[in-house]
PyMOL Python script that loads the backbone (N, CA, C, O; Angstrom):
from pymol import cmd

cmd.read_pdbstr("""\
ATOM      1  N   MET A   1       0.842  -1.165   0.000  1.00  0.00           N
ATOM      2  CA  MET A   1       0.000   0.000   0.000  1.00  0.00           C
ATOM      3  C   MET A   1       0.899   1.244   0.000  1.00  0.00           C
ATOM      4  O   MET A   1       1.900   1.279   0.716  1.00  0.00           O
ATOM      5  N   ALA A   2       0.557   2.246  -0.783  1.00  0.00           N
ATOM      6  CA  ALA A   2       1.345   3.465  -0.901  1.00  0.00           C
ATOM      7  C   ALA A   2       0.985   4.429   0.218  1.00  0.00           C
ATOM      8  O   ALA A   2      -0.171   4.554   0.620  1.00  0.00           O
ATOM      9  N   THR A   3       2.031   5.112   0.711  1.00  0.00           N
ATOM     10  CA  THR A   3       1.818   6.119   1.743  1.00  0.00           C
ATOM     11  C   THR A   3       1.780   7.485   1.081  1.00  0.00           C
ATOM     12  O   THR A   3       2.699   7.841   0.344  1.00  0.00           O
ATOM     13  N   ILE A   4       0.763   8.230   1.324  1.00  0.00           N
ATOM     14  CA  ILE A   4       0.619   9.568   0.741  1.00  0.00           C
ATOM     15  C   ILE A   4       0.801  10.585   1.853  1.00  0.00           C
ATOM     16  O   ILE A   4       0.118  10.540   2.876  1.00  0.00           O
ATOM     17  N   VAL A   5       1.743  11.511   1.633  1.00  0.00           N
ATOM     18  CA  VAL A   5       1.999  12.555   2.616  1.00  0.00           C
ATOM     19  C   VAL A   5       1.525  13.875   2.025  1.00  0.00           C
ATOM     20  O   VAL A   5       2.056  14.342   1.018  1.00  0.00           O
ATOM     21  N   ASN A   6       0.544  14.456   2.644  1.00  0.00           N
ATOM     22  CA  ASN A   6       0.040  15.750   2.214  1.00  0.00           C
ATOM     23  C   ASN A   6       0.584  16.820   3.151  1.00  0.00           C
ATOM     24  O   ASN A   6       0.258  16.842   4.338  1.00  0.00           O
ATOM     25  N   THR A   7       1.409  17.702   2.614  1.00  0.00           N
ATOM     26  CA  THR A   7       1.931  18.801   3.436  1.00  0.00           C
ATOM     27  C   THR A   7       1.044  20.010   3.223  1.00  0.00           C
ATOM     28  O   THR A   7       0.708  20.347   2.088  1.00  0.00           O
ATOM     29  N   PRO A   8       0.668  20.656   4.295  1.00  0.00           N
ATOM     30  CA  PRO A   8      -0.198  21.830   4.138  1.00  0.00           C
ATOM     31  C   PRO A   8       0.574  22.989   3.507  1.00  0.00           C
ATOM     32  O   PRO A   8       1.785  23.117   3.686  1.00  0.00           O
ATOM     33  N   ALA A   9      -0.130  23.804   2.788  1.00  0.00           N
ATOM     34  CA  ALA A   9       0.484  24.979   2.158  1.00  0.00           C
ATOM     35  C   ALA A   9       0.869  25.989   3.225  1.00  0.00           C
ATOM     36  O   ALA A   9       0.261  26.039   4.294  1.00  0.00           O
ATOM     37  N   GLN A  10       1.878  26.791   2.931  1.00  0.00           N
ATOM     38  CA  GLN A  10       2.298  27.812   3.887  1.00  0.00           C
ATOM     39  C   GLN A  10       1.222  28.875   3.994  1.00  0.00           C
ATOM     40  O   GLN A  10       0.668  29.333   2.995  1.00  0.00           O
ATOM     41  N   THR A  11       0.946  29.249   5.213  1.00  0.00           N
ATOM     42  CA  THR A  11      -0.061  30.279   5.427  1.00  0.00           C
ATOM     43  C   THR A  11       0.573  31.653   5.491  1.00  0.00           C
ATOM     44  O   THR A  11      -0.064  32.647   5.144  1.00  0.00           O
ATOM     45  N   GLU A  12       1.829  31.722   5.933  1.00  0.00           N
ATOM     46  CA  GLU A  12       2.534  33.000   6.024  1.00  0.00           C
ATOM     47  C   GLU A  12       3.712  32.999   5.084  1.00  0.00           C
ATOM     48  O   GLU A  12       4.303  31.959   4.795  1.00  0.00           O
ATOM     49  N   ARG A  13       4.037  34.164   4.620  1.00  0.00           N
ATOM     50  CA  ARG A  13       5.223  34.317   3.791  1.00  0.00           C
ATOM     51  C   ARG A  13       6.334  34.835   4.691  1.00  0.00           C
ATOM     52  O   ARG A  13       6.261  35.969   5.163  1.00  0.00           O
ATOM     53  N   SER A  14       7.342  34.043   4.933  1.00  0.00           N
ATOM     54  CA  SER A  14       8.390  34.450   5.862  1.00  0.00           C
ATOM     55  C   SER A  14       9.661  34.787   5.102  1.00  0.00           C
ATOM     56  O   SER A  14       9.871  34.308   3.988  1.00  0.00           O
ATOM     57  N   GLY A  15      10.491  35.592   5.691  1.00  0.00           N
ATOM     58  CA  GLY A  15      11.799  35.889   5.123  1.00  0.00           C
ATOM     59  C   GLY A  15      11.875  37.221   4.413  1.00  0.00           C
ATOM     60  O   GLY A  15      12.976  37.641   4.058  1.00  0.00           O
ATOM     61  N   GLY A  16      10.792  37.897   4.189  1.00  0.00           N
ATOM     62  CA  GLY A  16      10.818  39.168   3.472  1.00  0.00           C
ATOM     63  C   GLY A  16      11.535  40.250   4.247  1.00  0.00           C
ATOM     64  O   GLY A  16      12.408  40.932   3.709  1.00  0.00           O
ATOM     65  N   MET A  17      11.174  40.411   5.500  1.00  0.00           N
ATOM     66  CA  MET A  17      11.790  41.458   6.316  1.00  0.00           C
ATOM     67  C   MET A  17      13.230  41.100   6.665  1.00  0.00           C
ATOM     68  O   MET A  17      14.091  41.979   6.721  1.00  0.00           O
ATOM     69  N   GLY A  18      13.494  39.841   6.895  1.00  0.00           N
ATOM     70  CA  GLY A  18      14.864  39.417   7.195  1.00  0.00           C
ATOM     71  C   GLY A  18      15.778  39.600   6.009  1.00  0.00           C
ATOM     72  O   GLY A  18      16.937  39.981   6.173  1.00  0.00           O
ATOM     73  N   PHE A  19      15.279  39.336   4.815  1.00  0.00           N
ATOM     74  CA  PHE A  19      16.071  39.535   3.603  1.00  0.00           C
ATOM     75  C   PHE A  19      16.378  41.008   3.413  1.00  0.00           C
ATOM     76  O   PHE A  19      17.507  41.362   3.075  1.00  0.00           O
ATOM     77  N   LEU A  20      15.397  41.872   3.623  1.00  0.00           N
ATOM     78  CA  LEU A  20      15.603  43.311   3.481  1.00  0.00           C
ATOM     79  C   LEU A  20      16.625  43.820   4.499  1.00  0.00           C
ATOM     80  O   LEU A  20      17.478  44.642   4.164  1.00  0.00           O
ATOM     81  N   LEU A  21      16.542  43.345   5.716  1.00  0.00           N
ATOM     82  CA  LEU A  21      17.500  43.736   6.750  1.00  0.00           C
ATOM     83  C   LEU A  21      18.906  43.260   6.396  1.00  0.00           C
ATOM     84  O   LEU A  21      19.881  43.978   6.617  1.00  0.00           O
ATOM     85  N   GLY A  22      19.009  42.067   5.853  1.00  0.00           N
ATOM     86  CA  GLY A  22      20.312  41.548   5.438  1.00  0.00           C
ATOM     87  C   GLY A  22      20.930  42.363   4.322  1.00  0.00           C
ATOM     88  O   GLY A  22      22.136  42.609   4.328  1.00  0.00           O
ATOM     89  N   VAL A  23      20.122  42.787   3.363  1.00  0.00           N
ATOM     90  CA  VAL A  23      20.621  43.612   2.256  1.00  0.00           C
ATOM     91  C   VAL A  23      21.083  44.961   2.771  1.00  0.00           C
ATOM     92  O   VAL A  23      22.129  45.455   2.348  1.00  0.00           O
ATOM     93  N   VAL A  24      20.331  45.567   3.673  1.00  0.00           N
ATOM     94  CA  VAL A  24      20.720  46.864   4.239  1.00  0.00           C
ATOM     95  C   VAL A  24      22.016  46.732   5.020  1.00  0.00           C
ATOM     96  O   VAL A  24      22.895  47.585   4.896  1.00  0.00           O
ATOM     97  N   LEU A  25      22.154  45.691   5.818  1.00  0.00           N
ATOM     98  CA  LEU A  25      23.393  45.490   6.576  1.00  0.00           C
ATOM     99  C   LEU A  25      24.577  45.236   5.654  1.00  0.00           C
ATOM    100  O   LEU A  25      25.686  45.689   5.938  1.00  0.00           O
ATOM    101  N   LEU A  26      24.364  44.532   4.575  1.00  0.00           N
ATOM    102  CA  LEU A  26      25.434  44.291   3.610  1.00  0.00           C
ATOM    103  C   LEU A  26      25.882  45.596   2.952  1.00  0.00           C
ATOM    104  O   LEU A  26      27.080  45.810   2.765  1.00  0.00           O
ATOM    105  N   ILE A  27      24.949  46.458   2.604  1.00  0.00           N
ATOM    106  CA  ILE A  27      25.292  47.752   2.007  1.00  0.00           C
ATOM    107  C   ILE A  27      26.063  48.610   3.003  1.00  0.00           C
ATOM    108  O   ILE A  27      27.043  49.255   2.632  1.00  0.00           O
ATOM    109  N   VAL A  28      25.636  48.626   4.254  1.00  0.00           N
ATOM    110  CA  VAL A  28      26.343  49.398   5.288  1.00  0.00           C
ATOM    111  C   VAL A  28      27.756  48.858   5.477  1.00  0.00           C
ATOM    112  O   VAL A  28      28.699  49.637   5.623  1.00  0.00           O
ATOM    113  N   PHE A  29      27.915  47.541   5.477  1.00  0.00           N
ATOM    114  CA  PHE A  29      29.236  46.944   5.648  1.00  0.00           C
ATOM    115  C   PHE A  29      30.162  47.322   4.491  1.00  0.00           C
ATOM    116  O   PHE A  29      31.332  47.636   4.711  1.00  0.00           O
ATOM    117  N   VAL A  30      29.649  47.292   3.272  1.00  0.00           N
ATOM    118  CA  VAL A  30      30.466  47.646   2.107  1.00  0.00           C
ATOM    119  C   VAL A  30      30.859  49.118   2.166  1.00  0.00           C
ATOM    120  O   VAL A  30      31.999  49.460   1.851  1.00  0.00           O
ATOM    121  N   LEU A  31      29.946  49.987   2.560  1.00  0.00           N
ATOM    122  CA  LEU A  31      30.267  51.415   2.673  1.00  0.00           C
ATOM    123  C   LEU A  31      31.325  51.658   3.752  1.00  0.00           C
ATOM    124  O   LEU A  31      32.220  52.481   3.564  1.00  0.00           O
ATOM    125  N   LEU A  32      31.228  50.954   4.869  1.00  0.00           N
ATOM    126  CA  LEU A  32      32.247  51.095   5.917  1.00  0.00           C
ATOM    127  C   LEU A  32      33.599  50.568   5.444  1.00  0.00           C
ATOM    128  O   LEU A  32      34.643  51.138   5.764  1.00  0.00           O
ATOM    129  N   LEU A  33      33.571  49.489   4.689  1.00  0.00           N
ATOM    130  CA  LEU A  33      34.818  48.946   4.157  1.00  0.00           C
ATOM    131  C   LEU A  33      35.478  49.940   3.213  1.00  0.00           C
ATOM    132  O   LEU A  33      36.692  50.135   3.267  1.00  0.00           O
ATOM    133  N   ILE A  34      34.699  50.562   2.359  1.00  0.00           N
ATOM    134  CA  ILE A  34      35.257  51.550   1.431  1.00  0.00           C
ATOM    135  C   ILE A  34      35.749  52.776   2.196  1.00  0.00           C
ATOM    136  O   ILE A  34      36.817  53.308   1.894  1.00  0.00           O
ATOM    137  N   GLY A  35      34.978  53.227   3.183  1.00  0.00           N
ATOM    138  CA  GLY A  35      35.325  54.453   3.916  1.00  0.00           C
ATOM    139  C   GLY A  35      36.511  54.310   4.842  1.00  0.00           C
ATOM    140  O   GLY A  35      37.321  55.230   4.949  1.00  0.00           O
ATOM    141  N   TYR A  36      36.631  53.178   5.514  1.00  0.00           N
ATOM    142  CA  TYR A  36      37.692  53.010   6.501  1.00  0.00           C
ATOM    143  C   TYR A  36      38.747  51.984   6.089  1.00  0.00           C
ATOM    144  O   TYR A  36      39.928  52.159   6.387  1.00  0.00           O
ATOM    145  N   GLY A  37      38.340  50.942   5.421  1.00  0.00           N
ATOM    146  CA  GLY A  37      39.261  49.855   5.101  1.00  0.00           C
ATOM    147  C   GLY A  37      40.261  50.212   4.023  1.00  0.00           C
ATOM    148  O   GLY A  37      41.451  49.933   4.171  1.00  0.00           O
ATOM    149  N   LEU A  38      39.805  50.825   2.938  1.00  0.00           N
ATOM    150  CA  LEU A  38      40.719  51.133   1.842  1.00  0.00           C
ATOM    151  C   LEU A  38      41.786  52.161   2.229  1.00  0.00           C
ATOM    152  O   LEU A  38      42.952  51.951   1.895  1.00  0.00           O
ATOM    153  N   PRO A  39      41.453  53.258   2.914  1.00  0.00           N
ATOM    154  CA  PRO A  39      42.529  54.166   3.341  1.00  0.00           C
ATOM    155  C   PRO A  39      43.526  53.496   4.296  1.00  0.00           C
ATOM    156  O   PRO A  39      44.721  53.786   4.248  1.00  0.00           O
ATOM    157  N   TYR A  40      43.040  52.613   5.152  1.00  0.00           N
ATOM    158  CA  TYR A  40      43.933  51.909   6.074  1.00  0.00           C
ATOM    159  C   TYR A  40      44.887  51.000   5.305  1.00  0.00           C
ATOM    160  O   TYR A  40      46.080  50.959   5.603  1.00  0.00           O
ATOM    161  N   ILE A  41      44.373  50.279   4.326  1.00  0.00           N
ATOM    162  CA  ILE A  41      45.219  49.393   3.524  1.00  0.00           C
ATOM    163  C   ILE A  41      46.228  50.201   2.718  1.00  0.00           C
ATOM    164  O   ILE A  41      47.379  49.786   2.580  1.00  0.00           O
ATOM    165  N   GLN A  42      45.815  51.352   2.183  1.00  0.00           N
ATOM    166  CA  GLN A  42      46.733  52.184   1.413  1.00  0.00           C
ATOM    167  C   GLN A  42      47.833  52.755   2.298  1.00  0.00           C
ATOM    168  O   GLN A  42      48.973  52.882   1.852  1.00  0.00           O
ATOM    169  N   SER A  43      47.517  53.099   3.538  1.00  0.00           N
ATOM    170  CA  SER A  43      48.545  53.646   4.426  1.00  0.00           C
ATOM    171  C   SER A  43      49.553  52.578   4.828  1.00  0.00           C
ATOM    172  O   SER A  43      50.710  52.902   5.097  1.00  0.00           O
ATOM    173  N   ILE A  44      49.148  51.327   4.875  1.00  0.00           N
ATOM    174  CA  ILE A  44      50.060  50.244   5.218  1.00  0.00           C
ATOM    175  C   ILE A  44      51.021  49.963   4.063  1.00  0.00           C
ATOM    176  O   ILE A  44      52.204  49.703   4.284  1.00  0.00           O
ATOM    177  N   THR A  45      50.515  50.017   2.842  1.00  0.00           N
ATOM    178  CA  THR A  45      51.324  49.626   1.690  1.00  0.00           C
ATOM    179  C   THR A  45      52.249  50.719   1.195  1.00  0.00           C
ATOM    180  O   THR A  45      53.063  50.458   0.309  1.00  0.00           O
ATOM    181  N   GLN A  46      52.167  51.928   1.721  1.00  0.00           N
ATOM    182  CA  GLN A  46      53.058  53.006   1.285  1.00  0.00           C
ATOM    183  C   GLN A  46      54.447  52.798   1.879  1.00  0.00           C
ATOM    184  O   GLN A  46      54.591  52.431   3.045  1.00  0.00           O
ATOM    185  N   THR A  47      55.460  53.039   1.059  1.00  0.00           N
ATOM    186  CA  THR A  47      56.836  52.906   1.536  1.00  0.00           C
ATOM    187  C   THR A  47      57.290  54.239   2.126  1.00  0.00           C
ATOM    188  O   THR A  47      56.880  55.297   1.649  1.00  0.00           O
ATOM    189  N   PRO A  48      58.119  54.197   3.144  1.00  0.00           N
ATOM    190  CA  PRO A  48      58.584  55.451   3.736  1.00  0.00           C
ATOM    191  C   PRO A  48      59.531  56.179   2.784  1.00  0.00           C
ATOM    192  O   PRO A  48      60.225  55.558   1.979  1.00  0.00           O
ATOM    193  N   GLN A  49      59.544  57.491   2.891  1.00  0.00           N
ATOM    194  CA  GLN A  49      60.410  58.306   2.052  1.00  0.00           C
ATOM    195  C   GLN A  49      61.712  58.566   2.799  1.00  0.00           C
ATOM    196  O   GLN A  49      61.709  59.075   3.920  1.00  0.00           O
ATOM    197  N   VAL A  50      62.822  58.212   2.163  1.00  0.00           N
ATOM    198  CA  VAL A  50      64.139  58.378   2.765  1.00  0.00           C
ATOM    199  C   VAL A  50      64.900  59.412   1.954  1.00  0.00           C
ATOM    200  O   VAL A  50      65.065  59.263   0.743  1.00  0.00           O
ATOM    201  N   ASN A  51      65.367  60.471   2.629  1.00  0.00           N
ATOM    202  CA  ASN A  51      66.139  61.514   1.966  1.00  0.00           C
ATOM    203  C   ASN A  51      67.615  61.322   2.294  1.00  0.00           C
ATOM    204  O   ASN A  51      68.012  61.344   3.459  1.00  0.00           O
ATOM    205  N   VAL A  52      68.418  61.134   1.257  1.00  0.00           N
ATOM    206  CA  VAL A  52      69.854  60.963   1.426  1.00  0.00           C
ATOM    207  C   VAL A  52      70.541  62.158   0.767  1.00  0.00           C
ATOM    208  O   VAL A  52      70.265  62.460  -0.395  1.00  0.00           O
ATOM    209  N   PRO A  53      71.433  62.845   1.492  1.00  0.00           N
ATOM    210  CA  PRO A  53      72.094  64.002   0.888  1.00  0.00           C
ATOM    211  C   PRO A  53      73.035  63.564  -0.241  1.00  0.00           C
ATOM    212  O   PRO A  53      73.556  62.448  -0.238  1.00  0.00           O
ATOM    213  N   GLY A  54      73.238  64.468  -1.204  1.00  0.00           N
ATOM    214  CA  GLY A  54      74.093  64.162  -2.340  1.00  0.00           C
ATOM    215  C   GLY A  54      75.564  64.083  -1.963  1.00  0.00           C
ATOM    216  O   GLY A  54      76.310  63.316  -2.571  1.00  0.00           O
ATOM    217  N   LYS A  55      75.996  64.853  -0.980  1.00  0.00           N
ATOM    218  CA  LYS A  55      77.396  64.879  -0.584  1.00  0.00           C
ATOM    219  C   LYS A  55      77.481  64.754   0.935  1.00  0.00           C
ATOM    220  O   LYS A  55      76.791  65.460   1.670  1.00  0.00           O
ATOM    221  N   VAL A  56      78.342  63.842   1.391  1.00  0.00           N
ATOM    222  CA  VAL A  56      78.511  63.615   2.820  1.00  0.00           C
ATOM    223  C   VAL A  56      79.960  63.903   3.173  1.00  0.00           C
ATOM    224  O   VAL A  56      80.872  63.358   2.551  1.00  0.00           O
ATOM    225  N   ASP A  57      80.180  64.766   4.179  1.00  0.00           N
ATOM    226  CA  ASP A  57      81.544  65.088   4.624  1.00  0.00           C
ATOM    227  C   ASP A  57      81.932  64.104   5.722  1.00  0.00           C
ATOM    228  O   ASP A  57      81.420  64.152   6.840  1.00  0.00           O
ATOM    229  N   VAL A  58      82.848  63.216   5.368  1.00  0.00           N
ATOM    230  CA  VAL A  58      83.329  62.242   6.337  1.00  0.00           C
ATOM    231  C   VAL A  58      84.774  62.588   6.655  1.00  0.00           C
ATOM    232  O   VAL A  58      85.680  62.260   5.889  1.00  0.00           O
ATOM    233  N   ASN A  59      84.987  63.238   7.763  1.00  0.00           N
ATOM    234  CA  ASN A  59      86.318  63.662   8.175  1.00  0.00           C
ATOM    235  C   ASN A  59      86.823  62.647   9.200  1.00  0.00           C
ATOM    236  O   ASN A  59      86.339  62.609  10.332  1.00  0.00           O
ATOM    237  N   VAL A  60      87.807  61.819   8.796  1.00  0.00           N
ATOM    238  CA  VAL A  60      88.322  60.808   9.699  1.00  0.00           C
ATOM    239  C   VAL A  60      89.651  61.210  10.330  1.00  0.00           C
ATOM    240  O   VAL A  60      90.199  60.486  11.161  1.00  0.00           O
ATOM    241  N   ASN A  61      90.158  62.364   9.927  1.00  0.00           N
ATOM    242  CA  ASN A  61      91.422  62.834  10.523  1.00  0.00           C
ATOM    243  C   ASN A  61      91.172  63.409  11.886  1.00  0.00           C
ATOM    244  O   ASN A  61      90.309  64.271  12.049  1.00  0.00           O
ATOM    245  N   THR A  62      91.924  62.942  12.885  1.00  0.00           N
ATOM    246  CA  THR A  62      91.766  63.461  14.236  1.00  0.00           C
ATOM    247  C   THR A  62      92.855  64.514  14.447  1.00  0.00           C
ATOM    248  O   THR A  62      93.955  64.391  13.908  1.00  0.00           O
ATOM    249  N   PRO A  63      92.552  65.531  15.217  1.00  0.00           N
ATOM    250  CA  PRO A  63      93.571  66.569  15.469  1.00  0.00           C
ATOM    251  C   PRO A  63      94.737  66.020  16.300  1.00  0.00           C
ATOM    252  O   PRO A  63      94.560  65.118  17.119  1.00  0.00           O
ATOM    253  N   ALA A  64      95.910  66.571  16.078  1.00  0.00           N
ATOM    254  CA  ALA A  64      97.115  66.127  16.814  1.00  0.00           C
ATOM    255  C   ALA A  64      97.017  66.561  18.260  1.00  0.00           C
ATOM    256  O   ALA A  64      96.443  67.605  18.569  1.00  0.00           O
ATOM    257  N   LYS A  65      97.592  65.739  19.164  1.00  0.00           N
ATOM    258  CA  LYS A  65      97.541  66.053  20.598  1.00  0.00           C
ATOM    259  C   LYS A  65      98.702  66.857  21.024  1.00  0.00           C
ATOM    260  O   LYS A  65      98.812  67.207  22.199  1.00  0.00           O
TER     261      LYS A  65
END
""", "prot")
cmd.dss("prot")
cmd.show_as("cartoon", "prot")
cmd.util.cbc("prot")
cmd.orient("prot")
């Protein structure tokens, strides 16, 4: 004998408000990443600027005693 399972239809539509909240939170997260994350990453990857003079006076002669 075959078993027939009848599932009742959904009476409520769920997930609409949760989906909308998730999309809004995702947009806020992306905006925060662009606003704070990218400048932070750029500041880390910059190399320091080193200034070396063109001429260095190296006097190794000591005065006589």
